[in-house]
TIRONU-782960 format. One record per residue (C-alpha): x negated, y, z. Coordinates in steps of 0.1 Angstrom, whole numbers, plus 2048, in hexadecimal, padded with zeros to 3 digits. Example, Ala and Ser with C-alpha at 12.3 -4.5 7.8 and 13.67 -1.06 7.14 Angstrom:
2
7857D384E
7777F5847
# end
This chain:
747
368596A88
38E599A8D
3895BCA9C
3765C9A7E
3905BAA66
3AB5CCA7A
39A5EDA77
3945E8A52
3B95E0A4C
3C45FEA61
3AC614A4D
3B9607A2C
3DD60FA38
3D2633A40
3C1636A1D
3E0629A0C
3F5643A1F
3DF65FA15
3DB6559F0
40064D9E9
40F66A9D6
43265A9D6
4466589F6
446636A07
46962CA10
471629A35
47E606A2E
45C5F9A23
4545EAA44
4375D5A37
4255F6A2F
42D608A50
4265EBA66
4025ECA5D
3FE60AA73
40A5FAA94
40B5D4A91
3E65CEA99
3DC5C4ABC
3B85CEABD
3B95F3AB2
3B060BACF
3B9630AD3
394638ACA
398624AAA
3B7637AA0
3A6658AA5
38764CA91
39A63BA75
3B4657A6F
39E676A66
3AC699A6A
3A66A2A45
3BC684A3B
3D868DA53
3D86B0A44
3D76A3A21
3F668DA27
4076ABA37
4016C0A18
4036A89FC
41A68CA08
43069CA23
44B682A1F
432666A28
426679A47
44B67FA52
45365AA4D
43464FA61
43F665A7E
46365AA7C
45A635A7B
442638A98
45C649AAD
47562FAA2
45E613AAF
45A625AD1
480628AD4
485603ACB
46A5FAAE5
47B60FB00
49D5FFAF8
4905DBAF7
4795DFB16
45B5D1B01
4605ACB0C
44459FAF5
41F5A8AF3
4235B0ACF
43E5CAAD6
4285D9AF1
40B5DCAD9
4225EDABF
42C607AD9
40860EAE2
3FD611ABE
41A629AB6
41163DAD5
3ED641AC8
3F764AAA5
40F665AB0
3F5673AC8
3DD676AAA
3F6685A92
40B69DAA8
3F16B9AAB
3EF6BBA84
4156BEA83
4146DBA9C
3F86EEA8B
40D6F3A6C
42970CA72
43F6FCA57
43D6DAA68
4446E6A8C
4696E2A89
4666BFA7A
46A6ACA9B
4886C1AA4
49B6B7A85
4B269AA84
4A9692A60
48368BA60
47269FA46
48E6B8A40
4826D5A2C
4646C2A1E
4626BA9FA
46B6969F1
47468CA15
48D670A18
4AB673A2F
4A1658A47
4BD65EA5F
4DE66DA52
4F066AA73
4FC68DA7C
4FE685AA1
4DB678AA3
4C2687ABB
4A569CAAE
486687AAA
474699AC7
490691ADF
49066CAD5
46A66BAD9
46A67BAFC
486665B09
475646AFC
454650B0D
468656B2E
478634B2B
457623B23
446632B41
45F61DB57
45F5FEB42
45E5DEB58
4405C8B51
4325E1B39
42A600B4D
4375F6B6F
43C5D6B83
45F5CAB87
46F5B3BA1
48E5B0B8A
48D5AEB64
4975CDB50
4A65E7B67
4C05FAB53
4C9616B6B
4B6631B7D
4C1623B9F
4AF602B98
48F615B94
48B611BB9
4815EDBB2
4635F7B9D
4425F0BAE
41F600BAA
4075FEB8D
3EC5E5B84
3CF5EFB6D
3E15E5B4D
3FF5FAB56
3E8616B60
3D8616B3E
3FA615B2D
407632B42
3E9646B39
3EE641B14
41364AB16
40B669B2A
3F1673B10
40C672AF6
423686B0C
4086A0B11
4026A1AEB
4286A8AE6
4266C5AFF
4086D4AEE
41C6E6AD3
415704AEA
3F0704ADF
3FA70CABB
40D72CAC3
3FB74DAC7
3FA75DAEA
41A76FAF4
42577FB14
449777B0C
45175DB27
474756B19
463742AFD
46471FB0C
4536FFB00
4706EAAF1
45E6C9AF9
4596D2B1D
47C6E1B20
48D6C2B14
4776A9B27
47D6BCB48
4A36BFB42
4C06A9B4F
4BE696B2D
4A0683B3B
4AF66AB54
48C662B60
483686B69
484681B8F
47165FB91
45866CB78
45168DB8B
44D67ABAC
43765FB9B
420679B8C
41C68CBAD
41666BBC0
3FD65FBA6
3E967FBAB
3EB684BD0
3E6660BDA
3C665CBC5
3A6656BD8
388656BC1
371649BDC
38762CBE5
377616C00
35762ABFE
34160EBF0
322620BE1
321621BBB
34260FBB8
34C626B9B
32E619B88
3375F4B8E
35C5F5B88
37160AB6F
389622B80
3A7620B69
3BB635B81
3A5655B7D
3B0659B58
3D5654B63
3D166EB7F
3C2687B67
3DE682B4E
3F8685B69
3EB6A5B77
3E96B4B54
40D6AAB4D
4186BAB6E
4086DBB68
4156DDB45
4396D4B4E
4386ECB6C
42E70AB56
451713B4B
46C71DB63
48B724B4E
49673EB68
4BA748B6F
4C374BB4A
4AE72FB3A
4B2709B3D
4A96F9B5E
4876E9B60
48D6CAB77
4686C7B7F
4666EBB8C
4876E4B9E
47A6C4BAF
4596D5BB8
46B6F3BC8
4826DCBDD
4676C7BEE
46B6CFC13
4626B2C2A
4426B9C3E
435696C37
43869CC12
4266BDC15
40B6ACC29
407690C10
4046A9BF3
3EC6C1C04
3D56A5C12
3D4695BEF
3CB6B5BDD
3B26BFBF8
3A169CBF5
39E69FBD0
3926C3BD0
3786BABEA
36C69BBD8
3516ACBC3
3426BCBE2
33B69CBF5
317697BFF
309674C03
2E6667C0B
2E7652BEB
2E7669BCD
305666BB5
312649BCA
336656BCC
34D65DBB0
351682BA7
37168CB96
3726A7B7B
3966B3B7A
3946CDB96
3A06E9B7F
3C16D7B78
3C46D0B9E
3C06F6BA5
3DC6FEB8C
3F26E4B9D
3EB6F2BBF
3F3715BB1
415708BA3
41D6F8BC5
417718BD8
42972DBBD
449719BBA
44C70CBDD
447727BF8
44D70DC14
42F6FAC07
41A71BC08
425721C2C
41D6FDC35
3FA701C26
3F4720C3A
403713C5A
3E4700C64
3BF6FFC5D
3C66E7C40
3C5705C29
39F705C2F
39C6E3C1F
3A76F4BFF
394714C05
372704C08
3736F1BE7
380710BD5
363725BE2
34B709BD8
359709BB4
35872FBB2
334730BBE
329714BA8
33A722B88
330746B8C
313745B72
32572FB59
339743B3F
34B723B34
35B721B56
368744B59
38C736B59
384721B78
377741B89
398753B82
3AF737B8E
39B733BAE
39C759BB5
3C275ABAD
3C973EBC6
3B5751BE1
3C7771BD8
3E9760BDC
3DF751BFE
3D0772C0A
3F2782C07
3FD76EC26
3F2778C49
3EB754C54
3D0750C3A
3BC76CC49
3C175DC6C
3B573AC60
395749C53
38974EC77
383729C7B
35E722C7E
34E714C5E
33A6F5C67
33A6E0C47
31B6D8C33
3276DFC10
3086E4BF9
30E708BED
2F471FBDF
2FA73ABF9
2E6747C17
2E8732C37
2FE742C51
30F73AC71
333746C72
356741C67
368739C46
36D75EC42
347762C41
345746C27
35F758C11
34C779C13
32A76AC0C
337757BEE
349776BE1
32978ABE4
316770BD1
330770BB5
32F796BB2
309799BB4
2FE77BBA0
31B771B8A
31D778B64
32B798B55
34D789B4C
356786B71
3587ACB76
37E7AEB70
380797B8F
36E7AFBA7
38F7C1BAF
39F7A0BB8
382794BCD
3827B4BE2
3A87B4BE4
3A6792BF5
38C79FC0E
3A37BEC15
3C17A7C1A
3B0791C34
39B7ADC44
3B47B7C60
3B2793C6E
38D78CC6D
38178AC92
35B787C8F
34778AC6F
32477CC70
306793C69
301782C48
32478AC3C
3237ADC4A
3037B5C37
3127A7C17
3307BEC19
31A7DCC20
3047D2C02
3237D2BEB
32D7F5BF8
309801BF2
3097F4BCE
32C800BC5
328822BD4
30982DBC0
31384CBAC
30B83DB8A
32281FB91
33E835B9D
33C84DB7F
336834B63
358822B62
379832B6B
385816B82
36580FB95
36E825BB3
38A80CBBB
36F7F3BC7
36280DBE1
386814BEC
38C7EEBF2
36C7EAC07
373809C1C
3967FDC22
3887DBC2E
3707ECC45
38C802C53
3A27E4C59
3877D1C6D
37D7F0C81
3A27F9C89
3AF7D6C90
3917C0C98
3777D7CA7
36F7C2CC6
3617A3CB5
3507B4C98
3307C3CA7
31C7B5C89
3307C9C70
32F7E8C85
3097E5C89
3067E0C63
31B7FFC5D
305813C75
2E5807C64
2F3810C41
303831C4C
2F1844C30
308831C17
327841C27
317863C2A
30E861C05
332858BFC
33F875C10
32788CBFE
32C87DBDB
321897BC1
33C8A4BAA
32A8BEB95
3228B8B70
2FC8B8B74
2FC89EB90
314887B7D
2FE889B5E
2E0881B73
2F1863B83
2FC855B61
2D8859B53
2CD844B71
2E4829B65
2D0825B45
2B081FB58
2BF805B70
2DD7F5B5F
2E67DBB79
2E27E7B9C
2FC7CFBAA
2E87B0BA3
2C87C0BB1
2CE7B0BD3
2C07C9BEB
2D27B4C05
2BB79BC15
2C0779C04
2B775DC1B
2B1738C16
2CE726C04
2E170AC14
2D06E8C14
2D86D1BF6
2E56EDBE1
2DC6F4BBD
2DC717BAD
2FB71EB97
2F1717B73
2FE726B53
310710B3A
2FB6F8B25
2F6703B01
3116F5AEB
32B6F4B07
34E6FBAFA
365714B0B
388720B05
38F746B03
3A6756B1C
3BD775B1A
3B3792B31
3C2792B54
3D77B0B5E
3C87CBB75
3CB7C7B9B
3E87DFB9C
3FC7C8B85
3F07A8B96
3FA7B3BB9
4177C5BCB
40F7D9BEA
4207D1C0B
41C7E2C2C
41C7CDC4C
4347DDC65
4307DBC8B
4467BCC8D
4307AAC73
4497ACC56
43F7B8C34
44D7D8C25
4477DFC00
4347FEBF8
43E813BD9
423814BBF
42183ABC0
413839BE3
3F3827BD9
3D4839BE6
3C182DBC7
3D883CBAD
3CA85EBB2
3C686CB8F
3DD877B74
3E0864B53
3CE880B41
3B0880B58
3AF85AB59
3AE85AB33
392873B34
37F85DB4D
38083FB37
370852B1A
34B850B15
33F864B33
31B860B2B
31E874B0A
33788CB19
326894B3A
30E8ADB2C
3298C4B1F
33B8D7B3A
35B8DDB25
35F8B7B20
3558ABB42
36E8C0B55
38B8A8B53
37388DB5F
3698A4B7C
38E8A8B85
391882B85
37487DB9C
380898BB4
3A3888BB4
397868BC4
379875BD6
38F888BEE
3A2869BF6
385852C00
390843C22
37184CC35
38085CC54
38083DC6A
35C833C62
34F856C65
35F859C87
34F838C91
32D844C86
332865C97
339853CB9
322835CB7
302841CA5
2F7859CC1
2FF83ECDB
2EA824CC9
2CE83CCC3
2CE847CE8
2CE823CF6
2B181ACDE
29D838CEA
2A6834D0F
29F80ED10
28680DCF5
29B7F4CE2
2907E5CC1
2A17C4CC5
2C07C0CAF
2D17A9CC7
2D17C3CE3
2E17DDCCD
2FB7C3CC3
3027BBCE7
3077E1CEE
31F7E4CD1
3317C4CDC
33B7D4CFD
3427F7CEE
364804CE7
37381FCD0
39681FCE0
3A5842CDC
38784ECC8
391842CA5
3AE84FC8F
3D083FC94
3CF81CC84
3DD81DC61
3F8803C58
3EA7E2C4A
3EF7E2C24
3F07BFC13
3EF7BBBEE
40379CBE6
3FF78ABC5
41D78FBAE
42477BB8F
42778EB6E
428787B48
40278EB45
3F8774B5F
41175BB52
40075EB30
3DE75BB40
3E973BB51
3F672CB31
3D6732B1D
3C0726B3A
3D4707B41
3D66FCB1C
3B1705B18
3A86EDB34
3BF6D1B26
3AF6D6B04
38B6D4B11
3916B7B29
3A06A0B0F
382696AFB
385670AFB
39866EAE5
395692AD9
3BA699AD4
3B96BDAC9
3956C1ABE
3916D3A9D
3B66DBA9A
3C16FFA94
3CB709AB7
3D772EABA
3DE732ADF
3B8736AE6
397734AD3
37E719AD9
35B727ADA
339716ADC
322724AF7
# end
């Protein structure tokens, strides 16, 4: 009964606030205390009893009352932080104020006129009828007071952390603070939710590639003004990396006991990725979180972080004999962004990851997520972040070397069964994405093939399955209609040929399966060498496109039985929400070319030397016009012909043609002489063959390393906040507010 009375009283207070046309004085404590004095109101109650329409109505019709409510709630948090919340009543007041501010802040941010309100020292300044609640000129802006209060409350003895001594009043004595119990965990999660809501002002600004525009909330919180910055950063990282969702491994334990820590870990990783987004750079203010992250250097710390992230990323892949008996976490997208930030800001961590086979503990779950999400348009952002991470890793030689480790795990992926290495796994998954993924993944094809090119010089022995997949991709991409239909499509052929050349030139001895596959599909290379370039043939090829619009997904490669326990990748359920994303830059903007010199060092390659930028701006522009309608008219197709000829003459076919010229007669002869029809015998012959002195001089290894730019920074911002928006549904913090950074669409 008491609970329903409390909700009724709280609802009455909300109605009073929305119906009062006259400002309520800040000194009328009896009125304002109705909002936070009750002990039984939950965060779900606050979101249900304070409807969006009423918050907007108060904002428009009684701005002074909304300003006062915010000011009084912040004031209570400040008082709680200063007093240390010694009584249960004070703790409840702090929690209720936390919930009310989490509910109201998004509606402050969505109105441009209100956005500066929390950064004013006089609450409600500029709003009609607002009272001057604080006339102290030296007072902090409301936002700063709020952020500092939250930081203090996160380390409040006997409220959010254990204490051995009462009331520590200096940062040094924070050493005495002990670990959490479940009540403290829930309180931390609520305070972190409010902190995340404060940072979410970024959602209400339109996309911009101007990286000098910093989030003022994050900038202040991660500055030297926050005395808790270091303990808070280390606590958040520890909370995430120490979490083990399986625990002692008791089957179905997650159904028997509430795991309060999971929500805290989820909030912690979201706070980390949001605060690490902005690096002030040389000119801007220093972001202490970025600074601390970049300065981690002890191997045991790297090991703790990497093992923690790998354990959590691998968690959804675990197979057990009892269905659904282990807990499966859902925040892998945030973990991938955090891993990306670690590699991006701390190069020592990146080198540590690549130093041992531990990198494969991150690679396998990423490939699993990519394969699983390939048919689901609502998870296109997950596809991008996974590919970006692999692109970043592939720029380092050690990554290619690590891929040669045999793959012996039994992760249930919907891919053909094969026996081979992690390189085979990567190629087979990439092939599956390209041939059976949805249309919106096409911009990623360049990235996927760039990764294969980057690692190709180090791949010692591809399996027959992976070799056939690569040849199938070349076959699909080199059909004349595909090459002629879109101006940039020939890049895909260039990438594949470059990968083949790298393997032949640098790893010929162990790759008899690939050499055999090339010999079997030699007609594909001959067709490429004799690609038609006359108007009649081009028109004929484009006409063929209309009859068979999707040759890539017509898997002429032999699909075999999928791995045991796997399920086909499924599209999104109807009604699924997804956040829109800005377009990613082209591969030439995403990467920077480096040449590997003889001593193993990287030398930057000027952009003008690229073998792919073979056409003038004029002919490229002509190529992107509607070739189907132009191809029948000689006077209009001629610039397009020039464009085709400009890259056709640069196809890197010399090495493969020389290989075919030498080996095809030998293979044919041995088959005739010995009457061979057995594939294994031919492979054995190729295995012991050599092309030393017969191939062209090995070309220098070219690596395309990921490089940050304004376009990818903008992509990361929209992706990250889109994930945070969609993951916070209980309570639905931002649902139905007017976000502008992205659009929310229903599938």
